[in-house]
C-alpha positions in Angstrom: -24.0 9.1 -9.7 -21.6 5.9 -8.9 -18.9 7.3 -5.8 -15.6 5.0 -5.2 -14.9 5.3 -1.6 -11.2 4.8 -0.8 -9.5 3.9 2.5 -5.8 4.0 3.3 -5.6 1.3 5.9 -2.8 1.7 8.9 -3.3 5.0 10.4 -6.6 4.9 9.1 -9.0 1.8 8.7 -7.1 0.3 11.2 -7.0 0.5 14.7 -3.9 1.0 17.0 -4.1 -2.8 17.5 -3.4 -2.7 13.4 -7.3 -4.0 12.8 -10.7 -3.3 11.7 -13.0 -2.7 14.2 -16.1 -5.4 14.4 -18.2 -2.1 14.7 -16.2 -1.0 11.2 -16.3 -4.5 9.7 -20.4 -4.6 10.4 -20.5 -0.9 8.6 -18.9 -1.7 5.8 -20.1 -4.9 4.8 -23.5 -3.6 5.3 -23.4 -1.1 3.0 -21.6 -2.6 0.5 -23.9 -5.1 0.4 -26.3 -2.6 -0.4 -24.4 -1.2 -3.1 -21.5 1.3 -2.0 -18.1 1.0 -3.8 -15.7 0.5 -1.2 -11.7 -0.4 -1.8 -8.9 -0.2 0.4 -5.4 1.4 -0.5 -2.5 0.0 1.6 1.6 -0.5 1.4 0.5 -4.3 2.5 0.5 -7.2 0.7 -2.3 -9.3 0.4 -1.3 -11.8 3.1 -0.6 -8.9 5.7 -3.3 -7.2 4.7 -6.0 -9.7 5.0 -5.7 -10.6 8.5 -5.7 -7.4 9.3 -9.2 -7.1 7.8 -10.3 -10.0 9.1 -13.9 -9.4 9.6 -14.5 -7.4 6.1 -16.3 -10.2 4.2 -17.5 -8.3 1.6 -16.4 -8.6 -2.1 -14.2 -5.8 -2.8 -11.5 -5.1 -4.9 -8.0 -4.4 -3.1 -5.4 -1.7 -4.0 -2.0 -3.0 -2.6 1.8 -2.2 -2.7 0.9 1.2 -2.8 -1.1 0.6 -6.1 1.2 -2.0 -7.8 -2.0 -4.4 -7.6 -5.5 -3.8 -7.7 -7.1 -7.6 -7.0 -10.2 -9.4 -6.1 -10.3 -10.0 -2.1 -12.4 -13.3 -2.3 -10.7 -15.0 -5.4 -7.3 -13.1 -5.1 -7.9 -12.4 -8.7 -5.5 -9.5 -10.1 -7.7 -7.0 -11.8 -4.9 -4.2 -12.4 -0.7 -4.7 -12.7 1.8 -2.9 -12.7 5.6 -4.4 -13.0 9.2 -2.9 -13.8 10.5 -3.1 -17.4 13.1 -5.4 -17.7 15.7 -3.0 -18.6 14.5 -0.8 -15.3 14.7 -4.0 -13.7 18.6 -4.3 -14.9 19.2 -0.7 -14.0 18.0 -1.1 -10.2 20.2 -4.5 -10.1 23.1 -2.6 -11.3 22.9 0.5 -8.7 22.6 -1.5 -5.7 25.6 -3.4 -6.6 27.2 -0.6 -7.4 26.3 0.1 -3.9 26.8 -3.1 -1.8 23.1 -2.4 -0.6 20.7 -5.6 -1.1 17.3 -4.8 -0.3 14.0 -6.8 -0.1 12.9 -7.7 -3.8 9.1 -8.8 -4.5 8.3 -10.7 -7.7 6.5 -13.2 -9.7 8.9 -16.1 -9.8 8.0 -19.2 -12.4 3.7 -17.7 -11.4 4.3 -17.4 -7.5 4.7 -14.4 -5.3 7.8 -14.3 -3.7 9.8 -11.7 -1.6 13.5 -12.5 -2.6 16.6 -11.4 -0.1 20.3 -12.3 0.7 20.1 -13.8 4.5 24.1 -12.5 5.3 23.7 -9.8 3.4 20.8 -7.9 4.6 20.1 -5.4 7.2 19.3 -5.7 10.5 16.3 -3.8 10.1 15.8 -5.6 7.1 15.7 -9.1 9.3 13.7 -7.5 11.8 11.0 -7.2 9.3 11.8 -10.9 7.4 11.3 -12.4 10.5 7.8 -10.9 11.1 7.0 -12.7 7.5 5.6 -16.0 7.8 4.0 -17.2 4.7 5.0 -19.2 1.5 6.6 -15.9 0.1 9.8 -15.8 1.8 12.4 -16.9 -0.5 16.1 -16.4 1.1 18.7 -16.9 -1.7 22.3 -16.9 -2.7 22.0 -14.7 -5.8 20.1 -13.7 -8.8 18.0 -11.1 -6.4 16.2 -9.5 -9.4 14.8 -12.6 -10.9 11.3 -12.8 -11.9 9.0 -10.4 -12.7 9.6 -7.6 -10.4 7.0 -5.0 -8.8 8.0 -3.9 -5.8 11.2 -3.4 -3.4 12.1 -2.4 0.1 15.2 -0.8 1.9 15.3 -0.9 5.7 18.3 0.9 7.0 19.8 4.1 8.3 18.0 7.7 7.9 20.9 8.8 6.3 21.9 6.0 3.7 18.2 5.7 2.5 17.9 9.6 1.6 21.0 9.0 -0.9 19.1 6.5 -2.6 16.1 8.2 -3.0 17.5 11.1 -4.5 19.3 9.3 -6.6 16.0 7.6 -7.8 13.1 9.5 -7.5 12.9 10.8 -10.9 12.8 7.6 -12.1 10.8 5.5 -10.0 7.9 5.9 -7.9 10.3 6.0 -4.1 8.1 6.5 -0.8 10.8 7.4 1.9 9.0 7.7 5.6 9.5 5.9 9.0 7.3 3.1 9.8 4.8 3.7 12.3 4.8 0.7 14.4 8.7 -0.5 14.3 9.9 3.3 13.8 12.5 2.2 11.6 13.0 4.1 8.2 12.2 2.6 4.8 12.3 3.2 1.1 9.9 1.4 -1.2 10.7 1.3 -4.7 7.9 1.2 -7.4 7.2 1.0 -10.8 6.6 5.2 -12.0 2.5 4.1 -12.8 2.5 2.6 -9.1 0.9 5.2 -6.6 -2.4 4.8 -4.5 -3.7 7.6 -7.0 -2.9 5.8 -10.2 -4.6 2.2 -9.2 -7.4 4.2 -7.8 -8.1 6.1 -11.3 -7.4 2.4 -12.7 -10.6 1.2 -10.1 -12.8 4.2 -11.1 -11.9 3.5 -14.7 -13.0 -0.5 -14.2 -16.4 -0.1 -12.2 -17.2 2.8 -14.3 -17.2 5.2 -11.1 -18.3 9.3 -12.1 -16.7 10.5 -8.1 -13.9 9.5 -5.8 -13.9 9.9 -2.3 -10.8 9.2 -0.2 -9.8 8.7 3.2 -5.9 8.7 4.4 -3.6 9.9 7.1 0.2 10.1 5.6 2.4 11.5 3.3 2.1 8.0 1.2 -1.6 9.3 0.6 -0.5 12.4 -1.0 -1.4 11.6 -4.2 -4.5 9.9 -3.6 -5.9 13.0 -1.9 -4.8 15.4 -5.2 -7.0 13.1 -7.6 -9.9 12.5 -5.5 -13.4 14.8 -5.8 -13.2 14.6 -2.1 -10.5 13.5 0.8 -10.7 13.2 4.1 -7.6 13.2 6.8 -8.8 11.4 10.2 -7.4 13.4 13.2 -4.2 11.3 13.7 -3.3 12.5 9.8 0.1 14.6 9.4 -0.4 18.4 8.9 0.6 17.9 5.3 -2.5 16.0 4.2 -5.0 17.8 6.6 -4.1 20.9 4.5 -5.0 19.6 1.5 -8.3 17.5 2.9 -11.6 18.6 2.1 -12.2 18.3 5.4 -11.0 16.2 9.0 -12.9 13.9 10.4 -12.2 11.8 13.9 -9.6 9.6 15.2 -8.5 6.1 13.8 -9.1 4.7 16.9 -13.0 6.5 16.9 -13.6 4.1 13.6 -14.4 7.5 12.3 -14.5 6.3 8.3 -16.8 3.4 8.9 -18.7 6.7 11.2 -18.7 8.9 7.9 -19.9 6.2 5.6 -22.6 5.4 7.6 -23.6 9.0 7.8 -23.3 9.9 4.3 -23.4 7.2 2.2 -27.2 7.5 0.5 -27.1 4.6 -1.8 
């Protein structure tokens, strides 16, 4: 039986220092070398996920931007993609213009991945986030915010403001509304309807011709993948709702519990 193992990153595979430990890296690299099929699913981009998992050198597919893409971690080849339709982009552009709100928009512009923003119109929270990113994707602009092949939109602002956006948009798009575990700022992430961790896992399951899926997570944005998995394990520090859905609860993320589970249960 071919089993696909998928772990969330922040709060699950990563420790409190926002990195995979040397033990986690060693276990996963060794198990993948002998045939284990493993991936991680994260809201992060390749550019922020890769440094956090620096020691994971095994060839594995990565589920990024909460399911917008599945890519090969070595070649960076896109294996699966989920973009907004043009009419959806037009609708979202109109919606935010009416609200006088200017989100961070992720898109491929001239075949290059960029995140675009209008510096003098973004919130302080969005500016704080942008200042933590120093890579070639940064694209400060004056207008045409929604240009290109758009796949991900981020709003960082007050809870009250984002709640209104969430209720307006949640029936039409994949909307993830939560408090960031590091900055404690409120985020609303907007993706195409099919861009979920669950859908990306099912796409990857089919791509790899697997028979079974086992997942690990800690937060509300992991609920969708828990619902489609054959087995699901919440870490000790997970939210109550996820623990209630889980097959079982394993140790704390600072105890390298995902790696420990894989070492004890992967049979090859």
